[in-house]
C-alpha positions as CSV (number, residue, x, y, z in Angstrom):
1,M,-157.0,-151.2,117.7
2,N,-154.4,-150.8,120.3
3,T,-151.8,-148.1,119.7
4,L,-148.3,-147.5,121.1
5,I,-149.0,-143.7,121.6
6,R,-152.4,-143.2,123.1
7,R,-154.5,-140.1,122.2
8,E,-153.8,-138.2,125.4
9,Y,-150.0,-138.7,124.9
10,D,-150.3,-137.4,121.3
11,Y,-152.3,-134.4,122.5
12,A,-149.8,-133.7,125.3
13,L,-147.0,-133.7,122.7
14,R,-148.9,-131.4,120.4
15,I,-149.6,-129.0,123.3
16,C,-145.9,-129.0,124.3
17,A,-144.8,-128.6,120.6
18,Y,-147.1,-125.6,120.3
19,L,-145.8,-124.1,123.6
20,A,-142.2,-124.7,122.3
21,G,-143.0,-122.7,119.3
22,R,-144.2,-119.8,121.5
23,Y,-141.4,-120.2,124.1
24,G,-140.4,-116.8,125.5
25,Q,-143.5,-115.1,124.1
26,G,-145.6,-115.3,127.3
27,R,-148.4,-117.4,128.5
28,V,-150.9,-119.2,126.3
29,P,-154.5,-119.4,127.6
30,I,-155.9,-122.9,127.7
31,S,-158.8,-121.7,125.5
32,R,-156.3,-120.8,122.8
33,L,-154.4,-124.1,123.1
34,A,-157.7,-126.0,122.7
35,K,-158.8,-123.8,119.7
36,V,-155.6,-123.9,117.7
37,L,-154.9,-127.6,118.3
38,L,-158.5,-128.6,117.6
39,L,-159.0,-130.1,121.1
40,S,-161.8,-129.9,123.6
41,R,-161.2,-127.4,126.4
42,P,-161.9,-130.0,129.1
43,F,-159.5,-132.5,127.6
44,T,-156.9,-129.8,127.1
45,T,-157.3,-128.7,130.8
46,K,-156.9,-132.3,132.0
47,I,-153.7,-132.8,130.0
48,V,-152.2,-129.4,131.1
49,F,-153.0,-130.4,134.7
50,R,-151.0,-133.6,134.3
51,L,-148.1,-131.8,132.6
52,K,-148.1,-129.2,135.4
53,N,-148.0,-131.8,138.1
54,E,-144.9,-133.3,136.4
55,K,-143.3,-129.8,136.0
56,I,-143.3,-129.9,132.2
57,V,-145.5,-126.8,132.0
58,T,-146.2,-124.0,134.4
59,T,-149.6,-122.4,134.7
60,V,-150.7,-119.0,136.0
61,Q,-154.2,-118.3,137.1
62,G,-156.2,-115.1,136.4
63,K,-157.1,-112.7,133.7
64,D,-153.6,-112.7,132.2
65,G,-153.0,-116.3,133.0
66,G,-152.1,-119.2,130.8
67,V,-149.6,-122.0,130.2
68,Y,-145.9,-122.0,129.3
69,L,-143.1,-124.6,129.1
70,T,-141.2,-124.7,132.4
71,N,-137.9,-125.3,130.6
72,P,-136.5,-124.2,127.2
73,P,-137.6,-126.5,124.3
74,D,-134.1,-127.7,123.7
75,Q,-134.0,-129.1,127.3
76,V,-137.2,-131.1,127.1
77,T,-137.5,-134.4,125.2
78,V,-140.4,-136.2,123.6
79,Y,-139.8,-138.9,126.2
80,D,-140.0,-136.3,129.1
81,V,-143.5,-135.5,127.9
82,L,-144.6,-139.1,127.3
83,H,-143.2,-140.1,130.7
84,A,-145.0,-137.2,132.4
85,M,-148.2,-138.5,130.9
86,G,-147.7,-142.1,132.2
87,Y,-146.3,-143.7,129.0
88,N,-145.4,-147.3,129.8
89,S,-146.2,-149.2,126.5
90,R,-144.2,-152.1,125.4
91,L,-143.6,-153.0,121.8
92,N,-144.5,-156.7,122.5
93,E,-146.1,-158.4,125.4
94,C,-142.9,-160.6,125.8
95,L,-141.0,-157.5,126.8
96,A,-143.4,-156.6,129.6
97,E,-142.1,-156.6,133.2
98,G,-142.9,-159.8,135.0
99,H,-143.6,-161.7,131.7
100,K,-141.6,-164.8,131.5
101,C,-141.4,-166.7,128.2
102,P,-139.8,-170.1,128.3
103,M,-138.1,-169.3,124.9
104,E,-136.9,-165.9,125.9
105,D,-133.2,-166.8,126.0
106,I,-133.2,-168.3,122.5
107,C,-136.0,-166.5,120.7
108,R,-134.6,-164.3,118.0
109,L,-138.0,-162.4,117.8
110,H,-137.7,-161.5,121.5
111,I,-134.2,-160.1,120.8
112,F,-135.4,-158.3,117.7
113,F,-138.4,-156.7,119.5
114,Q,-136.1,-155.7,122.4
115,Q,-133.7,-154.0,120.1
116,Q,-136.5,-152.2,118.3
117,E,-138.0,-151.0,121.5
118,E,-134.6,-149.7,122.8
119,M,-134.1,-147.8,119.6
120,L,-137.6,-146.3,119.8
121,I,-137.2,-145.2,123.4
122,N,-133.7,-143.8,122.6
123,N,-135.3,-141.8,119.8
124,F,-137.9,-140.4,122.2
125,K,-135.2,-139.5,124.7
126,T,-133.0,-137.7,122.1
127,K,-135.8,-135.8,120.2
128,K,-136.1,-132.4,121.7
129,L,-139.3,-130.3,121.6
130,S,-137.3,-127.7,119.8
131,E,-137.2,-130.1,116.8
132,V,-140.9,-130.6,116.7
133,I,-142.2,-127.1,117.1
134,M,-145.6,-126.2,115.9
135,T,-146.2,-122.6,114.9
136,D,-149.3,-120.5,114.6
137,G,-148.7,-120.2,110.8
138,Q,-148.6,-124.0,110.4
139,L,-151.7,-124.4,112.5
140,K,-153.7,-121.7,110.8
141,K,-153.1,-123.4,107.5
142,T,-154.2,-126.8,109.0
143,V,-157.3,-125.2,110.6
144,R,-158.3,-123.6,107.3
145,E,-157.8,-126.9,105.4
146,S,-160.0,-128.8,108.0
147,L,-162.9,-126.5,107.6
């Protein structure tokens, strides 16, 4: 099945939502991110690397190193994270750049899909990380329930 939000985008959002919940509390080691979010360490490292390259997160090497959000959670949107990860999905193939449908100008479905996609992207652009924070308390409960 094809999905609009790929697994790595979802994990990047989870990582950022967790970091948002710990904003101002110092760095979070990648090993901790992986453990509390139930992700593999290599995959977590790969995602953090991409987020770092796009300046969503900052990393510090060494014994007391770790990861933290570069900007406050109320200044970072879900779209910022998705865009940093390379999000470029379209709701329907007819909306893809370079796709030309002979019925595009009269097709009510095209217009409908275009409106739905615009609303979705707008929601991504207005939803702040501060609104989707994940806390240690929530995650501990989830980890216990998954065991």
